[in-house]
C-alpha positions in Angstrom: -12.8 -1.5 10.5 -14.5 -0.9 13.9 -13.2 0.0 17.3 -14.4 -3.4 18.5 -11.3 -5.2 17.4 -10.1 -8.6 18.7 -8.1 -9.4 21.8 -4.4 -10.1 21.3 -3.3 -13.6 20.2 -0.2 -14.8 22.1 2.7 -14.9 19.8 3.1 -18.7 20.3 -0.5 -19.2 19.3 -0.6 -17.2 16.1 -2.0 -19.0 13.1 0.8 -19.9 10.7 0.5 -18.4 7.2 -1.4 -20.0 4.4 0.3 -20.6 1.1 -1.5 -19.7 -2.2 -2.0 -22.4 -4.7 1.0 -22.8 -6.9 3.4 -21.4 -4.4 5.9 -23.8 -2.8 5.1 -24.5 0.8 7.3 -22.9 3.5 8.5 -25.1 6.2 6.3 -24.9 9.4 3.3 -23.3 7.7 -0.2 -24.6 8.0 -3.8 -23.2 8.0 -5.6 -20.4 9.7 -7.3 -20.3 13.0 -10.0 -17.9 14.2 -11.2 -16.3 17.4 -14.5 -17.4 18.9 -17.2 -14.7 18.8 -17.1 -14.2 22.6 -13.4 -13.3 22.4 -14.1 -10.9 19.5 -16.8 -9.1 21.5 -14.4 -8.7 24.4 -12.0 -6.5 22.4 -10.3 -3.5 24.1 -13.5 -1.6 24.7 -12.1 -0.6 28.1 -9.1 1.1 26.5 -11.4 3.3 24.5 -14.2 3.9 26.9 -13.0 7.4 27.8 -12.7 8.4 24.1 -16.2 7.0 23.3 -17.6 9.3 26.0 -16.3 12.3 24.0 -16.9 10.9 20.5 -19.9 8.6 20.9 -20.4 6.1 18.1 -17.4 7.2 16.1 -14.1 5.7 15.0 -11.2 7.1 13.1 -11.2 5.0 10.0 -8.6 6.9 7.9 -5.3 5.1 8.2 -1.8 6.1 8.6 0.4 4.3 6.0 4.1 3.6 6.4 6.4 2.0 3.8 10.1 1.4 4.8 12.3 0.1 2.0 15.7 -1.2 3.2 16.6 -2.2 -0.4 15.2 -1.1 -3.7 14.2 -4.7 -4.7 14.3 -8.3 -3.8 17.4 -8.7 -6.0 19.5 -6.9 -3.4 18.9 -9.5 -0.8 19.6 -12.5 -3.0 16.1 -13.1 -4.4 14.3 -12.3 -7.6 13.2 -14.1 -10.8 16.4 -15.9 -11.4 17.2 -16.9 -7.8 16.5 -20.3 -6.3 16.5 -18.9 -2.8 13.3 -19.2 -0.7 12.0 -15.6 -0.1 10.9 -16.7 3.4 14.6 -17.2 4.3 15.7 -13.7 3.1 16.0 -10.3 4.7 13.1 -9.1 6.8 11.3 -12.4 6.4 13.9 -13.8 8.9 12.5 -11.6 11.7 10.9 -13.9 14.2 7.1 -13.7 14.5 7.3 -12.7 18.2 9.4 -9.6 17.3 6.7 -8.4 15.0 4.3 -8.7 17.9 6.5 -6.6 20.1 6.8 -3.9 17.4 3.0 -3.9 16.9 2.5 -3.5 20.7 4.3 -0.1 20.4 1.7 0.9 17.8 -1.2 -0.4 19.9 -2.6 -3.1 17.6 -2.7 -6.9 17.7 -2.3 -9.7 15.2 -5.5 -11.5 14.2 -4.1 -13.9 11.5 -1.3 -14.3 9.0 -1.1 -15.6 5.5 1.7 -15.8 3.0 2.3 -16.1 -0.8 5.5 -15.8 -2.8 7.8 -13.3 -1.1 5.2 -11.5 1.1 3.7 -12.3 4.5 0.5 -10.5 5.3 -0.6 -9.8 8.9 -4.3 -9.0 9.5 -4.4 -6.6 12.5 -7.0 -5.4 14.9 -6.3 -2.0 13.3 -5.6 -2.8 9.6 -2.6 -4.5 8.1 1.1 -5.3 8.0 2.9 -6.7 4.9 6.5 -8.0 5.2 8.7 -8.5 2.2 12.4 -9.5 2.4 13.4 -5.9 1.5 10.6 -3.7 2.7 7.7 -3.4 5.3 4.3 -1.9 4.7 2.3 -1.0 7.9 -1.2 0.5 7.8 -3.1 1.3 10.9 -6.3 3.1 11.7 -7.9 4.5 14.9 -5.7 6.1 17.5 -2.7 3.9 16.8 0.8 5.4 17.2 2.2 4.1 13.9 5.3 6.3 13.8 6.5 4.7 17.1 7.2 1.6 14.9 9.9 3.4 12.9 12.8 3.2 15.4 11.9 -0.4 16.2 11.9 -1.3 12.5 15.3 0.3 12.1 16.5 -1.7 15.0 15.1 -5.0 13.7 16.7 -4.5 10.3 20.0 -3.7 11.9 20.0 -6.6 14.4 18.4 -9.3 12.3 19.5 -8.4 8.8 22.7 -6.4 9.4 21.3 -3.4 7.6 22.5 -0.1 9.1 20.8 2.1 6.4 17.4 2.7 5.0 16.9 3.0 1.3 13.6 5.0 1.4 10.7 5.8 3.6 7.2 6.8 2.7 4.5 8.0 5.2 1.1 9.2 4.2 -2.4 9.8 5.5 -5.5 11.7 4.6 -6.9 14.4 6.8 -8.2 12.9 10.0 -11.9 13.2 10.9 -11.1 13.6 14.7 -7.6 15.0 14.8 -7.7 16.0 18.5 -8.4 12.4 19.4 -5.0 11.3 18.1 -2.1 10.8 20.5 1.2 12.5 19.9 2.7 12.9 17.4 -0.3 12.2 15.2 -2.5 15.0 16.4 -0.8 17.5 14.1 0.9 16.9 10.7 3.7 19.3 11.7 4.4 17.1 14.7 4.6 14.0 12.6 7.0 15.8 10.2 9.2 16.9 13.1 9.2 13.3 14.5 10.5 12.0 11.2 12.9 14.8 10.6 14.6 13.9 13.8 15.3 10.4 12.4 16.0 11.2 8.8 18.1 14.1 7.3 16.8 13.6 3.8 13.0 13.8 4.2 10.5 16.1 2.6 6.8 16.8 3.5 3.9 17.7 1.2 0.2 18.4 1.4 -1.6 17.3 -1.7 -5.1 18.7 -2.3 -7.0 21.6 -0.8 -5.6 22.7 2.6 -9.1 24.1 3.5 -10.8 20.8 2.5 -10.1 17.1 2.3 -6.4 16.6 1.5 -3.6 14.0 1.6 -0.3 14.4 3.5 2.9 12.8 2.3 6.4 12.5 3.8 9.2 10.7 1.9 12.9 10.5 2.0 15.2 10.6 -1.0 17.1 7.4 -2.0 20.0 6.6 0.2 22.9 5.2 -2.0 24.6 3.8 1.1 21.8 1.3 1.5 22.6 -0.2 -1.9 25.4 -2.4 -0.5 24.6 -5.9 -1.5 23.5 -8.2 1.4 23.9 -11.8 0.4 21.6 -14.3 2.2 23.3 -15.4 5.4 24.2 -19.0 5.8 23.1 -18.9 9.4 20.0 -16.7 9.2 17.2 -17.8 11.4 13.8 -18.2 9.8 10.7 -16.9 11.5 9.7 -20.4 12.5 13.0 -21.0 14.3 14.8 -23.2 11.7 18.1 -22.2 10.1 18.1 -21.0 6.5 20.8 -22.0 4.2 21.3 -22.0 0.4 23.8 -21.7 -2.4 25.8 -18.4 -2.7 24.3 -15.8 -4.9 25.9 -13.0 -6.9 25.0 -9.4 -6.3 22.5 -8.0 -8.7 23.6 -5.9 -11.7 22.4 -2.3 -11.5 20.0 -2.9 -14.3 18.4 -5.9 -12.5 17.8 -3.9 -9.4 16.5 -0.8 -11.2 14.0 -2.8 -13.4 12.3 -4.2 -10.3 12.1 -0.8 -8.6 10.9 0.8 -11.8 7.6 -1.1 -11.7 6.6 -0.3 -8.1 3.1 1.1 -8.1 0.5 1.7 -5.3 -3.1 2.6 -5.9 -5.2 3.9 -3.0 -8.9 4.7 -3.0 -10.1 6.4 0.2 -13.8 6.8 0.5 -16.1 8.7 2.9 -19.9 9.3 3.3 -20.7 5.7 2.3 -24.2 4.8 1.2 -25.9 3.3 4.3 -27.7 0.7 2.1 -24.4 -0.3 0.4 -22.6 -1.0 3.7 -25.4 -2.7 5.6 -23.6 -6.1 5.0 -20.7 -4.9 7.1 -23.0 -5.0 10.2 -23.3 -8.4 11.8 -27.0 -7.7 12.7 -27.9 -7.5 9.0 -26.3 -10.8 8.0 -27.7 -14.4 8.2 -25.2 -15.5 10.8 -25.5 -18.1 13.5 -24.3 -17.3 17.0 -21.4 -19.6 16.4 -20.3 -18.0 13.1 -16.7 -17.0 13.4 -15.2 -13.6 12.4 -13.4 -15.3 9.5 -16.6 -17.1 8.3 -18.5 -13.8 8.5 -15.7 -12.1 6.5 -16.0 -14.6 3.7 -19.7 -14.2 3.6 -19.3 -10.4 3.3 -16.8 -10.9 0.5 -19.4 -12.8 -1.5 -22.4 -10.6 -0.8 -20.7 -7.3 -1.6 -18.8 -8.3 -4.7 -15.3 -7.9 -3.0 -14.5 -11.5 -4.0 -14.8 -10.5 -7.7 -12.2 -7.7 -7.7 -9.3 -10.2 -7.7 -11.0 -13.6 -8.0 -7.8 -15.6 -8.1 -6.3 -14.0 -4.9 -6.0 -15.7 -1.5 -7.9 -13.6 1.0 -8.0 -13.4 4.7 -11.0 -11.4 6.0 -12.5 -10.5 9.3 -16.0 -9.3 10.3 -15.9 -7.4 13.5 -18.6 -7.2 16.3 -20.9 -5.4 16.1 -19.7 -4.0 12.7 -16.6 -3.3 10.6 -14.5 -5.3 8.2 -10.9 -5.9 7.3 -9.3 -7.9 4.5 -5.9 -8.8 3.2 -5.5 -10.4 -0.2 -2.4 -11.9 -1.8 -1.8 -13.1 -5.3 0.4 -16.0 -6.3 3.2 -13.6 -7.4 3.4 -11.9 -4.0 1.4 -8.7 -4.6 -1.2 -7.6 -2.1 -4.5 -5.7 -1.8 -6.2 -4.7 1.4 -9.7 -3.3 2.3 -10.9 -1.8 5.6 -14.4 -0.6 6.3 -15.9 1.5 9.1 -19.6 1.5 8.2 -21.2 3.6 11.0 -23.0 6.6 9.4 -21.5 9.1 11.8 -18.0 8.3 10.5 -18.4 6.0 7.5 -15.1 5.3 5.7 -13.6 2.6 3.5 -10.2 2.2 2.0 -8.8 0.1 -0.8 -5.1 -0.3 -1.5 -3.0 -2.5 -3.8 0.4 -2.8 -5.3 -0.7 -5.1 -8.2 0.3 -3.7 -11.6 -2.7 -2.3 -13.2 -4.2 -4.9 -15.6 -2.4 -7.7 -13.8 -4.2 -10.8 -12.5 -1.2 -11.6 -10.2 -0.9 -15.0 -11.9 1.5 -14.4 -14.8 5.3 -14.4 -14.7 6.8 -11.1 -13.5 9.0 -10.6 -16.6 6.0 -11.3 -19.0 3.8 -8.7 -17.3 6.6 -6.0 -17.4 7.0 -6.6 -21.1 3.3 -6.5 -21.7 2.8 -3.2 -19.9 0.8 -0.6 -21.9 0.0 2.9 -20.6 -3.4 2.8 -22.4 -4.4 -0.6 -21.0 -3.2 0.4 -17.5 -5.3 3.6 -17.6 -8.4 1.5 -18.6 -7.6 -1.0 -15.8 -7.4 1.8 -13.3 -10.8 3.1 -14.3 -12.3 -0.4 -14.1 -10.8 -0.9 -10.7 -12.0 2.4 -9.3 -15.5 1.7 -10.7 -15.5 -1.8 -9.1 -14.5 -0.5 -5.7 -16.8 2.6 -5.7 -19.8 0.5 -6.9 -19.4 -1.6 -3.7 -19.4 1.3 -1.3 -21.1 4.1 -3.3 -19.2 6.9 -1.4 -20.3 10.5 -1.5 -16.7 11.5 -1.8 -13.4 9.8 -2.5 -9.8 10.4 -3.4 -7.7 8.2 -5.7 -3.9 8.2 -5.7 -1.5 6.4 -8.0 2.1 6.3 -6.8 4.5 5.0 -9.4 8.2 4.6 -9.6 10.3 5.4 -12.6 13.9 5.6 -13.8 13.4 7.9 -16.7 14.9 11.3 -16.8 12.4 14.1 -17.2 12.1 15.2 -20.8 12.6 18.9 -21.5 9.6 20.7 -23.0 11.7 21.4 -26.1 11.6 17.6 -26.8 7.9 17.2 -26.5 5.8 16.4 -29.6 3.2 19.0 -30.9 0.2 17.1 -29.4 1.6 17.6 -25.9 1.1 20.8 -23.9 4.3 22.5 -23.0 5.7 25.1 -20.6 3.7 26.9 -18.0 2.2 30.2 -19.1 3.1 31.6 -15.7 -0.4 31.1 -14.2 0.1 27.5 -13.4 -1.7 26.3 -16.6 -0.1 24.5 -19.5 -0.2 26.4 -22.8 0.2 25.0 -26.3 3.7 24.6 -27.6 5.1 27.2 -29.9 7.0 26.3 -33.0 10.2 27.1 -31.1 9.6 24.3 -28.6 8.4 21.5 -30.9 11.0 19.0 -32.0 11.6 18.9 -35.7 10.1 22.4 -36.2 13.5 24.2 -36.1 15.9 24.3 -39.0 18.6 22.5 -37.0 16.4 19.4 -36.4 16.9 16.5 -38.7 15.3 13.0 -38.9 17.8 11.4 -36.5 17.2 14.2 -34.0 13.5 13.9 -34.3 13.6 10.1 -33.8 15.8 10.4 -30.7 13.5 13.0 -29.3 10.5 10.9 -30.0 12.0 7.9 -28.3 12.9 10.0 -25.2 9.3 11.3 -25.1 7.9 7.8 -25.4 10.0 6.6 -22.5 8.9 9.6 -20.5 5.2 9.1 -21.3 5.3 5.4 -20.4 6.8 6.3 -17.0 3.8 8.4 -16.0 1.2 7.0 -13.7 -1.9 6.0 -15.7 -5.1 8.0 -15.4 -8.5 7.7 -17.0 -10.9 8.9 -14.3 -12.3 12.1 -15.8 -15.4 10.4 -17.0 -16.4 8.2 -14.1 -20.1 7.5 -14.0 -21.9 9.3 -11.2 -18.8 11.3 -10.1 -17.2 14.6 -10.9 -13.4 15.1 -10.6 -12.8 18.3 -8.7 -9.1 18.0 -8.3 -6.4 16.4 -10.4 -2.8 17.0 -9.2 0.5 15.4 -10.3 3.8 15.6 -8.4 7.3 14.3 -9.5 9.6 13.2 -6.7 13.0 11.4 -6.8 12.2 8.4 -9.1 8.5 8.6 -8.4 5.3 10.1 -9.8 2.2 10.8 -7.7 -1.1 11.4 -9.3 -4.0 12.5 -7.0 -7.7 13.0 -7.8 -10.6 14.0 -5.6 -14.2 13.1 -6.6 -17.7 14.0 -5.5 -20.9 12.2 -6.3 -23.1 14.0 -8.8 
């Protein structure tokens, strides 16, 4: 998006969320509103005038991304596939709208519009996006926002509104900034950000993924906190965001399996692009579009979706987009089953950047039943779906460079190398490279291995292989993969690749 964002909307005038087709309406929700062009043009230019004198015609597009999980799944707050409870009456969805506005003020961004579908509410912000689920919050902000200042406030909201004293997990990530000395504390230096989070959490770890002397990706995450697993039944007197009282039948706490299955299929794909082709991003400038003076930011956003092909990525999703003045673009998209995707574009040639992020399961349309899509998951089809998605997105922006990350949860124990089949490369040769397995490490090759042992080992390997994040990006047209890195964390895999245009 662009530094010319929109002026704040008073909390009592925020547009109520839309509801996707096929999703039951939530009491008090209606349609979107939009800001007039004059208000859009009046965006906080004064707040950034001093910065623009130092960095003329530039904007920090790369976002800071925060995920705070207070529970591992919707099941732990009384929702889920077999629950009759309205997700909008559960957990964090009970936080009043004005309290989200207060939290976002600490971060220095404003709400432009809100939509909802299924269990998620999506806030389109002047600097990126906020997604609120009953059990977790995802906040993504660009520019010189102070995203980490939201963490203590989110902990307070969860404690006071939901009665949750403990956080299940936290994830914070960002790519290397273009203009790091422009960032306010603690975001100017990765070490300062780590210190800030370490003072709040005793179980955190920090990582740098990629080349430290080049473009790289920083990640901070906490290990799972079992204390947070205490079941929180929906309150009979919980207050909805619209001020009405939520009530419903009592629900039973989830079984361990039910909670783990939902968590096992958490996946996030991010594509972060720089050096965008000027011709490819010309439609993200208002001056290059056939717009009337009265065309609203939302109307301009919908036109950009159609002209660029963004509307074809997930054609069945409900989208909420915004074309900034004089340039820049933001979009939130929701599917009927409550998954999201989001796109943000800074098209200026001096600092061009675009990001794409989604938590849709690869190969999913977002229209099928959750249980059916879990059963139908195939690593091979997911890998092909990832390649198709990356090609769709990069064809729109034609970046000179981009990184792709796949962050996927799992509940499968790591398989020892002695259990891997012959086709899989085994232990490290000491130089950081994988070497072929010897006969001593191949299951079934030893005299002590029988058919039953081999079958057991094969099943263990199959479960392990299916837990890995999919990847099929080595042969992308027009791009060369220069880095391919995989990490294993507590119950998560991370796969990272860096690509340059050939």
